[in-house]
C-alpha positions, 0 to 999 in steps of 0.5 A, spaced: 513 746 675 508 743 680 510 739 687 507 732 688 505 731 695 504 723 696 499 722 701 502 717 706 494 714 707 496 710 701 503 708 704 505 701 708 503 703 715 507 697 718 514 700 715 512 708 715 519 710 716 522 706 710 516 708 706 518 716 707 525 714 705 523 711 699 519 717 697 524 722 698 529 717 694 524 718 688 525 726 688 518 728 692 520 733 697 513 734 700 509 728 704 501 729 705 499 727 712 491 726 712 489 727 719 481 725 720 477 725 727 471 720 725 466 726 726 468 732 721 469 726 716 467 719 717 474 716 718 479 716 723 487 716 721 493 720 724 493 725 730 498 730 732 502 725 736 503 721 730 505 727 726 510 728 731 513 721 730 513 722 722 517 729 723 522 725 728 524 721 722 524 725 716 526 732 714 521 732 708 516 738 708 510 736 712 503 738 708 498 736 714 491 736 712 486 737 718 479 734 717 477 735 724 471 738 727 473 745 730 480 745 729 482 751 733 482 746 739 488 742 736 492 747 731 497 749 737 499 741 738 499 740 730 504 746 729 508 744 735 508 736 732 512 739 726 507 741 721 510 745 715 504 747 712 497 746 716 491 746 713 484 746 716 477 746 713 473 752 712 467 748 713 469 745 720 468 751 724 465 758 725 468 764 721 470 767 727 474 761 730 476 759 723 480 766 723 482 765 730 485 758 728 489 761 722 492 767 727 494 761 731 497 757 726 501 763 723 503 765 731 507 758 730 511 760 724 507 755 720 504 756 713 497 756 713 492 752 709 485 752 708 481 747 704 474 747 701 470 740 700 466 739 693 460 743 695 463 749 698 464 755 693 470 758 691 468 764 694 468 761 701 476 762 702 476 770 700 475 773 707 481 769 709 486 769 703 491 774 704 493 770 710 493 764 706 500 760 704 496 754 701 488 753 698 486 746 698 481 744 693 478 737 694 476 733 688 473 727 692 469 727 698 474 727 704 475 721 708 477 716 704 482 714 699 481 711 692 475 715 690 473 717 683 476 724 681 471 730 680 473 733 674 467 738 675 471 741 680 475 745 675 471 751 674 472 752 682 480 751 681 480 756 676 476 761 679 481 760 685 487 761 681 484 767 679 483 770 686 490 768 688 493 771 682 489 778 684 490 777 692 496 773 694 500 771 688 505 767 693 499 762 695 499 755 693 493 752 690 493 744 692 488 739 689 487 732 693 483 726 690 483 721 685 490 724 682 494 720 677 498 723 671 492 724 667 488 728 672 494 731 675 495 734 668 488 737 668 489 740 674 495 743 672 492 746 666 486 749 671 491 753 676 494 747 681 501 747 683 501 742 688 498 735 687 496 730 692 497 723 690 496 717 694 494 710 691 497 712 684 503 714 686 504 708 691 502 703 686 506 706 680 512 701 678 517 707 676 515 712 682 521 716 679 518 717 673 511 718 676 514 724 680 518 727 674 512 727 669 507 729 674 511 735 676 513 737 669 
């Protein structure tokens, strides 16, 4: 069984509280919150204040993805804002600061995620894997929605599943970028168990059926 994490970047920003309620009614249990700083990626979106507001109106699992330069500066605030999973990028800082940021997240009792961009090899997460609760593989370049799924990331996904099975079996393997029913099935076959879906989920005519099929 997989878990769908609908990305609110594709939701109706004018009616977010209503959108969260509708998402929960479709059977989804997680919400993916993309937080971008305009520096690490060429776009801007939610920050920790918005994350706190989201936390105040939903009890769903908040799967917060920090696409932020030097995330160690802000992990305390995002944890205190109510993230259940807080994912930082391995490319966003030095190895020393990445390790420190992971420890900070853990100290709040928040689950730790580490993400890799398409050009980053699977081995980049290995020094941290025993402290991780989630590894996020980007199947598009981070920063914008509606990009084409990069199927050539599947060998990396499969390699990470093997690493997880060997070093941290409880760790989730998440995929983000161009996920629909077809690409989600490809990802599941290569080891993913959490699927972020933005436009495909929110544009689905029957979202309940979409959730059931993608999680099966």
